[in-house]
DRENMI-44438 format. One record per residue (C-alpha): x, y, z. Coordinates in steps of 0.001 Angstrom, whole numbers, padded with zeros to 6 digits, always signed. Layout:
residues N
XYZ
...
This chain:
residues 537
-067828-017243-051214
-069709-014143-050406
-068145-014074-047147
-064618-014763-047970
-064854-012068-050101
-066144-009698-047295
-063683-011173-045365
-060760-009988-047906
-062633-006500-048240
-062446-005564-044456
-058721-006363-044064
-057973-003896-046012
-055887-000992-044390
-055381+002566-044093
-052092+002593-046157
-053825+000824-048869
-056502+001659-051232
-060709+000070-050279
-061291-002857-052108
-064182-000637-053383
-061998+001200-055626
-060837-001810-057566
-064683-002824-058097
-065298+000627-059340
-062444+000379-061645
-064029-002801-063296
-066983-001301-063550
-066173+001674-065386
-063860-000226-067670
-066400-002303-068991
-068700+001155-069326
-065812+002631-070969
-065304-000556-073636
-068704+000036-074372
-068721+003590-074981
-065212+004578-076602
-065514+000986-079193
-068756+002907-080247
-067641+006041-080419
-064447+004808-082485
-067047+003745-085309
-069486+006324-085378
-067922+008853-087518
-066661+006233-090135
-070490+004689-089854
-072382+007910-090370
-070192+008549-093399
-069786+005138-095043
-073086+003569-094130
-075833+006061-093753
-074174+008561-096558
-073802+011390-093705
-071263+014265-095226
-068264+014693-093153
-070034+018274-092087
-073013+016504-090606
-071077+013915-089385
-068687+016190-087422
-072286+017876-086107
-073779+015046-084909
-070544+013955-083094
-070235+016462-081372
-074296+016874-080470
-074149+013223-079140
-070726+013681-077302
-071774+017319-075984
-075661+015503-074566
-074002+012692-073057
-072141+014824-070873
-075085+017055-070344
-077427+014458-069192
-075087+013730-066212
-076491+017049-064721
-080174+015257-063943
-078754+011690-063549
-076770+013214-060865
-079545+015544-059425
-082259+012411-059675
-079460+010304-057844
-078957+012788-055255
-082097+013407-054424
-084445+010225-055003
-082586+006906-056020
-078910+006815-055009
-075921+006276-056553
-076102+002299-057236
-079114+002543-058735
-078388+005076-060823
-075386+003033-062013
-077697+000005-062971
-080210+001948-064739
-077825+003755-066985
-075585+000765-067756
-078802-001466-069267
-079814+001523-070927
-076388+001937-072638
-076393-001589-073577
-080209-001236-075025
-078715+001587-076998
-075655-000440-078601
-078318-003521-079632
-080008-000398-081391
-077004+000592-083001
-076343-003342-084253
-079676-002894-085561
-079091-000090-087525
-076114-001594-089079
-077898-004701-089748
-080347-003104-091904
-078790+000079-093530
-078416-001691-097207
-082092-003087-096860
-083905+000961-095572
-081393+003345-094603
-084178+005348-093556
-085256+002561-090854
-081477+002206-090025
-080877+005766-089417
-083869+005683-086978
-082171+002695-085169
-078868+004957-084858
-080753+008078-083993
-082895+005879-080995
-079747+003761-080548
-077688+007175-079470
-080213+008726-077414
-080442+005523-074920
-076520+005472-074945
-077022+009555-074218
-079672+008814-070908
-077355+005501-069780
-074463+007896-070058
-075901+010202-068074
-077230+008168-064943
-073869+006196-064958
-071257+008801-065848
-071401+011038-062705
-072235+008371-060170
-069837+006166-060741
-067154+009174-060134
-068973+010239-056992
-068585+007037-055769
-064769+006815-055685
-064401+009901-053704
-067301+008435-051403
-064666+005645-050238
-062490+008359-048766
-062582+010605-046174
-062652+014656-046773
-058874+015591-047261
-057484+012107-047669
-053821+012418-048762
-054625+009118-050867
-057590+010626-052981
-055563+012188-056057
-053600+008606-056656
-057107+006786-056286
-058804+009067-059089
-055472+008356-061045
-056168+004428-060567
-060021+005182-061441
-058955+006800-064179
-056577+003978-065699
-059814+001786-065746
-061403+004173-067567
-058423+003802-070490
-058242+000182-070025
-061715-000233-071166
-061178+002306-073582
-058134+000691-074850
-059827-002659-075329
-063214-000745-076921
-060516+001039-079612
-058437-002358-079865
-061599-004568-080589
-064439-002893-082263
-062272-001298-085000
-060753-004479-085779
-064362-005861-085910
-066572-003238-087300
-063954-001325-089588
-062629-003906-091867
-060690-002380-095623
-060000-005256-097998
-057819-004082-100738
-058665-000478-100211
-062513-001610-099940
-064450-001137-096755
-066531-003888-095688
-069442-001990-094577
-071802-004463-092909
-068849-005275-090659
-069652-002092-088192
-072535-004018-086731
-070070-006578-085183
-068457-003830-083447
-071738-002319-081916
-072368-005843-080656
-069361-006139-078912
-069809-002808-077328
-073184-003850-076328
-072030-007407-074562
-069210-005543-072910
-072035-002878-071185
-074382-006064-070085
-070946-007878-068374
-069950-004984-066619
-073497-003953-065209
-074556-007466-064290
-071182-007751-062308
-072021-004688-060692
-075434-005959-059548
-074289-008948-057969
-071490-007645-055925
-072358-004252-054924
-073227-005057-051563
-069982-006606-050942
-067411-003906-052249
-069352-000662-052006
-068365+000267-048501
-066494+003067-046970
-063406+002114-044876
-065232+002595-041545
-067624-000162-042952
-070503+002348-043925
-072290+001402-047161
-072101+004027-049790
-074211+004932-052813
-077786+003981-051435
-080763+006026-052118
-081733+009109-049742
-084469+008188-046730
-087030+010142-046787
-086180+012599-044230
-082968+012952-046136
-084948+014604-049199
-087129+016612-046472
-083919+017961-045509
-082493+018417-048343
-084522+021155-049957
-088302+022415-049871
-090644+021674-052708
-091116+025311-053259
-087304+025912-053235
-086730+022878-056043
-089567+024356-058089
-087841+027871-057963
-084273+026373-058831
-086139+024998-061857
-087818+027904-063029
-084987+029963-062787
-082384+027487-064259
-084785+027240-067367
-085570+031156-067609
-081595+031657-067797
-080694+028558-069779
-083490+030603-072384
-081782+033816-072174
-078050+032280-072858
-079293+029960-075612
-080029+032719-077947
-077184+034480-076764
-075103+031626-078148
-077428+030644-080726
-076578+034590-082472
-072788+034079-081542
-072240+030503-083429
-073792+032326-086287
-071060+035251-086662
-068463+033026-085441
-069097+029985-088230
-071297+032157-090899
-073210+029281-090770
-075720+029180-093916
-076655+025457-093297
-079757+024405-091036
-078740+021702-089117
-081476+020614-085766
-078480+019586-083628
-076349+022724-084588
-079401+025292-084211
-080915+023672-081043
-078505+021204-079397
-075265+023134-079075
-076800+026344-077480
-078643+024245-074803
-075443+022799-073903
-073604+025958-073468
-076621+027399-071923
-076945+024982-069656
-073584+024850-068037
-073523+028643-067524
-076838+029022-066378
-076253+025789-063609
-073206+027612-062830
-074825+030835-061873
-078259+028978-060451
-075663+027200-057833
-073314+029216-056686
-076596+032139-055895
-077733+029631-053636
-078736+031121-050303
-077509+028349-048247
-074148+028003-048938
-071319+029414-046540
-068651+031754-047803
-065822+029418-047997
-068295+026591-049725
-069470+029518-052353
-066011+030204-052836
-064856+026573-053793
-068369+026022-055807
-066798+029410-057977
-062937+027681-058380
-064704+024770-059637
-066481+026783-062462
-063544+028887-063441
-061739+025817-063788
-063856+024154-065950
-064555+027071-068057
-060772+026527-069294
-061341+022514-069395
-063850+022898-072164
-061029+024580-074466
-058635+021335-073472
-061847+018982-074523
-062652+021077-077971
-059388+020405-078969
-058903+016708-077550
-062245+015696-078732
-061065+016140-082488
-059879+012473-081866
-063296+010738-082961
-064335+012835-086140
-061631+015329-087925
-058633+013367-086844
-060294+010115-088264
-061144+011614-091042
-057423+012545-091683
-056532+008891-090796
-059044+007767-092908
-058055+009728-096158
-055162+011754-095686
-052786+009255-093563
-050222+006678-094187
-051820+003571-091930
-048806+001312-092400
-046981+000973-089183
-044660-001949-088600
-045771-003842-091571
-049786-003694-090030
-052262-002054-092142
-054209-000170-089146
-058032+000567-089525
-058553+004179-089673
-060773+004198-086439
-058173+002715-084489
-055202+005269-084585
-056767+007211-081832
-056016+004312-079430
-052970+005696-078806
-054303+007785-076528
-055759+005033-074208
-052786+002890-074779
-050413+005713-073805
-052526+006531-070626
-052133+002759-069369
-047930+003158-069776
-047773+006761-068128
-050717+007141-065540
-048271+005534-062914
-045228+007260-063877
-047299+010471-063475
-049016+009486-059958
-045560+008818-059501
-044309+012099-059786
-047144+014502-057978
-046259+011997-054763
-042489+012773-055522
-042888+016590-056223
-045072+016644-053412
-042074+015141-051198
-040107+017631-052137
-042678+020404-051698
-042970+021458-055106
-046052+020068-056148
-047526+022328-058597
-051407+022968-057452
-054631+021558-059229
-055051+024318-061343
-051294+025083-062079
-051933+020947-063400
-054772+021999-065620
-052523+024695-067274
-049695+022428-068031
-052367+019642-069402
-053472+022598-072054
-050084+023646-072819
-049076+019857-073507
-051966+019478-075937
-051056+022920-077516
-047186+021352-078112
-048730+018137-079304
-050653+019951-082079
-047804+022356-082966
-045611+019480-083910
-047921+017946-086023
-048819+021478-087671
-044984+021509-088649
-045157+018337-090383
-047844+019177-092314
-046619+022566-093486
-044291+020520-095517
-045718+017576-096663
-046888+018903-100047
-049206+016754-101498
-047600+013380-099547
-049622+011494-097326
-048657+011967-093273
-046701+009319-091595
-049326+007719-088633
-046413+008063-086638
-046834+011674-086248
-050326+011063-085087
-049082+008760-082713
-046526+011514-081404
-049366+014332-080835
-051402+011747-079180
-048898+011593-076473
-048303+014953-075639
-052183+014811-075816
-051926+011888-073637
-049526+013605-070784
-051908+016976-071028
-054676+014759-070058
-053458+012717-067034
-052199+016297-066167
-055834+017643-066042
-058234+014897-066179
-057989+013212-063154
-056770+015791-061168
-060008+017956-061995
-062451+014586-060836
-060084+014425-057537
-060771+018240-057104
-064048+018805-057102
-064751+015339-055095
-062901+017716-052574
-064197+021099-053204
-067672+019972-053619
-070098+020488-050734
-071565+016639-049899
-075366+017763-050622
-073718+018608-054184
-071243+016260-054832
-073327+014396-057586
-074716+017503-058839
-071415+019352-059087
-069679+016343-060628
-072216+016299-063349
-071551+019613-063703
-067739+018860-064393
-069011+016206-066919
-071123+019003-068482
-068500+021131-068918
-066139+018418-070720
-069609+018078-072717
-069376+021632-073900
-065810+021151-075128
-066847+017924-076716
-069709+020181-078508
-067657+022857-079056
-065109+020229-080374
-067562+019347-083065
-068325+022446-084368
-064576+023089-084739
-064475+019569-086815
-066842+020989-089316
-063385+023530-090391
-061848+020921-091810
-060673+021719-094692
-061176+019053-097810
-058879+016154-098415
-058863+017755-102328
-058962+021006-103029
-059408+022481-106737
-057796+025912-107220
-060720+028945-107567
-063591+026493-107186
-063307+024949-103673
-065373+026759-101095
-062986+026520-097594
-064311+026766-093951
-064047+030040-092341
-063417+030732-088365
-063578+034519-087319
-063363+035561-091176
-060001+033438-091670
-060362+030844-094134
-058997+027177-093042
-057050+026287-096247
-055136+023169-095317
-054110+021065-092126
-051543+023569-091078
-054373+026391-090618
-056586+023596-089171
-053913+022721-086827
-052665+025748-085902
-056384+027003-084482
-056221+024465-081754
-052088+025608-080898
-053653+029315-080476
-056714+028318-078599
-055198+025870-076252
-051991+027717-075819
-054134+031289-074628
-056288+029222-072472
-052814+027386-070695
-051381+031084-070081
-054341+032854-068608
-055210+029721-066277
-051042+029557-065043
-051878+033476-064207
-054760+032410-062155
-053683+029388-060770
-051553+030546-057733
-053609+033905-057354
-057241+034217-057351
-057802+030503-057761
-055544+029591-054419
-057377+032104-052357
-060627+030884-053458
-059995+027086-052867
-059528+027781-049057
-056626+025387-048234
-057365+022583-051028
-054721+021927-053434
């Protein structure tokens, strides 16, 4: 059986994609089922089962997502230096499966002992965070390793891989909410959350076990070389001396501490927060500080050539604007889920949808649109009018802004009525088109721009930018005004001195933020960034 599979693999030709791409597609699909299935339930589980406030739920949600995308920096480093991509994926996969088991335990015990259940929840999220750190940068990095530098199929390959991400996300956010977010006659069956978390854990075990069995067959470049292996002692020695590693670590810690203080003071000025919160006061500043300090240290590495330094600088500039995209996009799992839960008529085509399932519209739209978008870029390239990668990122931000503008206009005239769920779907359609213009293109761009010795680390850095955006999403999610307000008695959240009194104010914040970022990035795309990428589009 194995030799037959291997013969099939080796028969692939240069005009098709390597079979390894579809193997990684499958592995990523199961992992995203696990992650997004759990993520769909998390905010509602915190509020309805563990008695968290919406404020604390949003803070924890943003901190969880941010840390999940901070740890890839560590996972990428360990992979590059010591254990390789394959082993990192295995470690990460089993760690996440165990984390889901702890969340299942939390959802099984909260009625008996809410303190014990809360501890299980924190433990489960910790294992998911650490596991994602090992898994995420390495599987994305391996997609790039299947192809030679400059291969014209790479953008299309990442779009196909991205469809695997969203196939898994769709299945996870379809199955887990229907199992775990059960509402009968207006009453939420809180004991059902455990079945959603259990389904997520089973999916992760299936994906990781399959990877372990078939990794040696499919993970080869087109010249037959195995990819993702642990580096040899000689490679580790050539990569950097122990002194250089120590100096890098010390500099990183010192700069992160300095930026930590800066971001801590800045957040308190922006949000005027009075509520002490461990995640808010410590985790968020660490996430933002790590992104900027790591960027500074990599760019100032002594052994970089001018072209390498310019290209890495381009990665960080684009990644900075990506932060604002994800800060708006990742409202899906917190504020937009709360809006679906309390302020939306969820009747759709005769079905009463679980609130946590509404965000699944994005994944469904991605599956429907990923191939048309891939075709669009190829078609524009043949005509010689394809926008370069930074311009595509700017288009993504613009589409996101338009999505929020449409729903802002709708809620401005809503009065006391509930929002029709179709308007959330329309908003998610524009968000999806924005994501397809930004996210797979970004993965491909990092793979092409990153020097090989920094490939996994810089992929981790790119994910850290998404993590910073996700953390900012948690902060901005706390600005969601109360669903019911009493004149003269309700204290509304504020941002930069402006009170957020209704959904229109809340959505307009994201319209402005994403719109400004889009305009600036458009201005940079065909000037400074084009020169810094040195021929890579």
